[in-house]
DSSP file (Angstrom, degrees, kcal/mol; ACC not computed):
  #  RESIDUE AA STRUCTURE BP1 BP2  ACC     N-H-->O    O-->H-N    N-H-->O    O-->H-N    TCO  KAPPA ALPHA  PHI   PSI    X-CA   Y-CA   Z-CA
    1    1 A M     >        0   0    0      0, 0.0     4,-1.8     0, 0.0     5,-0.1   0.000 360.0 360.0 360.0 -42.8    0.0    0.0    0.0
    2    2 A E  H  >  +     0   0    0      1,-0.2     4,-2.2     2,-0.2     5,-0.1   0.866 360.0  53.1 -65.0 -35.6    2.8    2.4    0.9
    3    3 A V  H  > S+     0   0    0      1,-0.2     4,-2.5     2,-0.2    -1,-0.2   0.898 106.5  52.8 -66.0 -39.8    4.6    1.7   -2.4
    4    4 A L  H  > S+     0   0    0      2,-0.2     4,-2.2     1,-0.2    -1,-0.2   0.893 109.4  48.9 -62.8 -40.0    1.4    2.5   -4.3
    5    5 A V  H  X S+     0   0    0     -4,-1.8     4,-2.3     2,-0.2    -1,-0.2   0.908 111.4  49.6 -65.6 -42.8    1.1    5.8   -2.6
    6    6 A L  H  X S+     0   0    0     -4,-2.2     4,-2.3     2,-0.2    -2,-0.2   0.896 110.8  49.6 -64.2 -40.2    4.8    6.6   -3.3
    7    7 A V  H  X S+     0   0    0     -4,-2.5     4,-2.4     2,-0.2    -2,-0.2   0.912 110.6  50.5 -65.0 -41.7    4.3    5.7   -7.0
    8    8 A A  H  X S+     0   0    0     -4,-2.2     4,-2.1     2,-0.2    -2,-0.2   0.911 111.1  48.3 -62.5 -43.0    1.2    7.9   -7.2
    9    9 A I  H  X S+     0   0    0     -4,-2.3     4,-2.1     2,-0.2    -1,-0.2   0.909 111.0  51.3 -63.4 -42.0    3.1   10.9   -5.7
   10   10 A F  H  X S+     0   0    0     -4,-2.3     4,-2.5     1,-0.2    -2,-0.2   0.916 109.6  49.7 -61.7 -44.0    6.0   10.3   -8.1
   11   11 A L  H  X S+     0   0    0     -4,-2.4     4,-2.4     1,-0.2    -1,-0.2   0.884 109.1  51.9 -64.1 -38.5    3.6   10.3  -11.1
   12   12 A V  H  X S+     0   0    0     -4,-2.1     4,-2.1     2,-0.2    -1,-0.2   0.912 111.2  47.5 -63.6 -42.0    1.9   13.5   -9.9
   13   13 A I  H  X S+     0   0    0     -4,-2.1     4,-1.6     2,-0.2    -2,-0.2   0.912 111.8  49.9 -65.7 -43.2    5.4   15.2   -9.7
   14   14 A V  H  X S+     0   0    0     -4,-2.5     4,-2.6     1,-0.2     5,-0.2   0.929 112.3  47.0 -62.6 -45.3    6.4   14.0  -13.1
   15   15 A V  H  X S+     0   0    0     -4,-2.4     4,-2.1     1,-0.2    -1,-0.2   0.895 109.8  54.0 -63.7 -39.9    3.2   15.2  -14.7
   16   16 A A  H  < S+     0   0    0     -4,-2.1    -1,-0.2    -5,-0.2    -2,-0.2   0.819 115.2  40.1 -64.9 -30.5    3.5   18.6  -13.0
   17   17 A V  H  X S+     0   0    0     -4,-1.6     4,-0.7    -3,-0.2    -2,-0.2   0.869 119.0  43.3 -85.8 -39.5    7.1   19.0  -14.3
   18   18 A V  H  X S+     0   0    0     -4,-2.6     4,-0.7    -5,-0.2     3,-0.3   0.901 106.3  57.5 -77.7 -42.6    6.6   17.7  -17.9
   19   19 A V  H >< S+     0   0    0     -4,-2.1     3,-1.2    -5,-0.2     4,-0.4   0.914 104.7  48.6 -62.4 -48.6    3.3   19.2  -18.9
   20   20 A P  H >4 S+     0   0    0      0, 0.0     3,-1.5     0, 0.0    -1,-0.2   0.831 102.5  64.1 -63.3 -28.4    4.2   22.9  -18.4
   21   21 A S  H >< S+     0   0    0     -4,-0.7     3,-1.2    -3,-0.3    -2,-0.2   0.762  92.1  63.7 -67.0 -22.2    7.4   22.5  -20.4
   22   22 A S  T << S+     0   0    0     -3,-1.2    -1,-0.3    -4,-0.7    -3,-0.1   0.695 100.5  53.3 -72.2 -16.8    5.3   21.7  -23.5
   23   23 A K  T X  S+     0   0    0     -3,-1.5     3,-1.7    -4,-0.4    -1,-0.2   0.281  78.7 132.1 -97.6   8.3    3.9   25.2  -23.3
   24   24 A K  T <  S+     0   0    0     -3,-1.2     3,-0.1     1,-0.3    -3,-0.0  -0.396  73.4  19.7 -64.3 133.7    7.3   26.9  -23.2
   25   25 A G  T 3  S+     0   0    0      1,-0.3    13,-2.5    -2,-0.1    14,-0.3   0.615 110.6  98.4  81.8  12.7    7.6   29.7  -25.7
   26   26 A K  E <   -A   37   0A   0     -3,-1.7     2,-0.3    11,-0.3    -1,-0.3  -0.889  52.9-159.4-129.2 160.3    3.8   30.0  -25.9
   27   27 A R  E     -A   36   0A   0      9,-2.9     9,-2.9    -2,-0.3     2,-0.4  -0.955  26.1-109.4-136.0 158.0    1.2   32.2  -24.4
   28   28 A K  E     -A   35   0A   0     -2,-0.3     7,-0.2     7,-0.2     6,-0.1  -0.733  29.8-121.6 -92.5 131.0   -2.6   31.8  -23.9
   29   29 A C     >  -     0   0    0      5,-2.9     4,-1.7    -2,-0.4    -1,-0.0  -0.515  14.8-143.9 -67.2 130.1   -4.9   33.9  -26.0
   30   30 A P  T  4 S+     0   0    0      0, 0.0    -1,-0.1     0, 0.0    -2,-0.0   0.712  95.1  46.8 -71.1 -18.2   -7.2   35.9  -23.6
   31   31 A R  T  4 S+     0   0    0      3,-0.1    -2,-0.0     1,-0.1    -3,-0.0   0.929 131.5  11.7 -88.6 -51.1  -10.2   35.6  -26.0
   32   32 A C  T  4 S-     0   0    0      2,-0.1     3,-0.1    16,-0.0    -1,-0.1   0.508  90.2-130.8-108.5  -5.4  -10.2   31.9  -26.9
   33   33 A T     <  +     0   0    0     -4,-1.7     2,-0.2     1,-0.2    -5,-0.0   0.651  57.5 141.4  62.8  20.8   -7.7   30.5  -24.4
   34   34 A E        -     0   0    0     -6,-0.1    -5,-2.9     1,-0.0     2,-0.4  -0.613  57.2-109.7 -85.3 153.3   -5.8   28.6  -27.0
   35   35 A W  E     +A   28   0A   0     -7,-0.2     2,-0.3    -2,-0.2    -7,-0.2  -0.716  42.7 173.5 -85.6 129.1   -2.0   28.4  -26.8
   36   36 A V  E     -A   27   0A   0     -9,-2.9    -9,-2.9    -2,-0.4     7,-0.1  -0.887  41.8 -79.4-129.3 161.6   -0.1   30.4  -29.5
   37   37 A K  E >   -A   26   0A   0     -2,-0.3     3,-1.6   -11,-0.2   -11,-0.3  -0.300  37.9-125.3 -60.2 144.2    3.5   31.2  -30.0
   38   38 A S  T 3  S+     0   0    0    -13,-2.5    -1,-0.1     1,-0.3   -12,-0.1   0.738 110.2  56.2 -66.2 -21.6    4.8   34.1  -27.8
   39   39 A E  T 3  S+     0   0    0    -14,-0.3    -1,-0.3   -12,-0.0    -2,-0.1   0.546  82.2 118.5 -84.9  -7.1    6.0   36.0  -30.9
   40   40 A A    <   -     0   0    0     -3,-1.6     3,-0.1     1,-0.1    -4,-0.1  -0.312  46.3-167.5 -65.0 139.6    2.6   35.9  -32.5
   41   41 A L  S    S+     0   0    0      1,-0.3     9,-2.3     8,-0.1     2,-0.3   0.618  78.6  31.3 -95.8 -19.1    0.9   39.2  -33.2
   42   42 A K  B    S-B   49   0B   0      7,-0.2     2,-0.3     0, 0.0    -1,-0.3  -1.000  86.6-112.6-142.2 139.1   -2.5   37.6  -34.0
   43   43 A C     >  -     0   0    0      5,-2.6     4,-1.4    -2,-0.3    -7,-0.0  -0.540  19.4-149.7 -69.6 129.5   -4.2   34.5  -32.6
   44   44 A R  T  4 S+     0   0    0     -2,-0.3    -1,-0.1     1,-0.2    -8,-0.0   0.617  92.4  49.9 -76.9 -11.3   -4.4   31.9  -35.4
   45   45 A F  T  4 S+     0   0    0      3,-0.1    -1,-0.2   -11,-0.1    -2,-0.0   0.883 130.9   6.4 -92.8 -46.4   -7.6   30.5  -33.8
   46   46 A C  T  4 S-     0   0    0      2,-0.1    -2,-0.2   -12,-0.1    -3,-0.0   0.522  93.8-115.1-119.3  -8.7   -9.8   33.5  -33.2
   47   47 A G     <  +     0   0    0     -4,-1.4    -3,-0.1     1,-0.2     2,-0.1   0.577  51.3 166.1  86.6   8.8   -8.0   36.4  -34.8
   48   48 A F        -     0   0    0     -6,-0.1    -5,-2.6     1,-0.1     2,-0.6  -0.381  33.9-132.4 -60.5 132.0   -7.3   38.3  -31.5
   49   49 A D  B     -B   42   0B   0     -7,-0.2    -7,-0.2    -2,-0.1    -1,-0.1  -0.796  16.2-143.8 -89.3 117.7   -4.7   41.0  -32.0
   50   50 A F        -     0   0    0     -9,-2.3     2,-0.1    -2,-0.6   -21,-0.0  -0.578  27.1-104.8 -76.6 142.2   -2.0   40.9  -29.3
   51   51 A P        -     0   0    0      0, 0.0     2,-0.7     0, 0.0    -1,-0.1  -0.421  34.7-111.3 -66.4 142.0   -0.8   44.4  -28.2
   52   52 A A        +     0   0    0      1,-0.2   -11,-0.0    -2,-0.1    -3,-0.0  -0.648  38.1 177.0 -75.7 114.5    2.7   45.2  -29.6
   53   53 A S        +     0   0    0     -2,-0.7    -1,-0.2     1,-0.3     0, 0.0   0.782  65.9   1.2 -90.7 -29.6    5.0   45.2  -26.5
   54   54 A A  S    S-     0   0    0      3,-0.0    -1,-0.3     0, 0.0     2,-0.0  -0.986  85.7 -89.0-153.7 154.3    8.3   45.8  -28.3
   55   55 A P        -     0   0    0      0, 0.0     3,-0.1     0, 0.0    -2,-0.0  -0.368  50.4-105.5 -65.4 146.5    9.4   46.4  -31.8
   56   56 A L        -     0   0    0      1,-0.1     2,-0.1    -2,-0.0    -4,-0.0  -0.468  38.5-107.0 -70.9 143.4   10.3   43.3  -33.8
   57   57 A P        -     0   0    0      0, 0.0     2,-0.2     0, 0.0    -1,-0.1  -0.422  34.8-113.2 -70.0 146.3   14.0   42.7  -34.2
   58   58 A L        -     0   0    0     -2,-0.1     2,-0.1     1,-0.1     0, 0.0  -0.500  31.9-105.9 -76.5 146.9   15.4   43.3  -37.7
   59   59 A R    >   -     0   0    0     -2,-0.2     3,-1.4     1,-0.1    -1,-0.1  -0.461  24.3-126.2 -69.0 147.1   16.7   40.3  -39.7
   60   60 A S  T 3  S+     0   0    0      1,-0.3    -1,-0.1    -2,-0.1    -2,-0.0   0.766 109.1  50.8 -68.0 -25.0   20.5   40.2  -39.9
   61   61 A D  T 3  S+     0   0    0      2,-0.1    -1,-0.3     0, 0.0     2,-0.1   0.314  81.5 124.2 -96.1   9.7   20.4   40.0  -43.7
   62   62 A A    <   -     0   0    0     -3,-1.4     2,-0.2     1,-0.1    -4,-0.0  -0.447  64.5-117.6 -69.9 139.5   18.0   43.0  -44.1
   63   63 A R        -     0   0    0     -2,-0.1     2,-0.5     2,-0.0    -1,-0.1  -0.545  20.5-135.1 -79.2 142.7   19.4   45.8  -46.3
   64   64 A K              0   0    0     -2,-0.2    -1,-0.0     1,-0.1     0, 0.0  -0.828 360.0 360.0 -98.5 135.0   20.0   49.2  -44.8
   65   65 A S              0   0    0     -2,-0.5    -1,-0.1     0, 0.0    -2,-0.0   0.452 360.0 360.0 -85.5 360.0   18.8   52.2  -46.8
């Protein structure tokens, strides 16, 4: 019985650690609650426009005028 309790506790800890890591680099849309990439400007599921928090970085191969 004690072994079963220890195994259950171990499984809960493993699930708690593994599941959030799958959402790394993503954020939840406040309108539809789907997970989208953190760099997204618009939710691909409902079309919600995320506020621009910072300017996008320029590509290194972009030409300068």
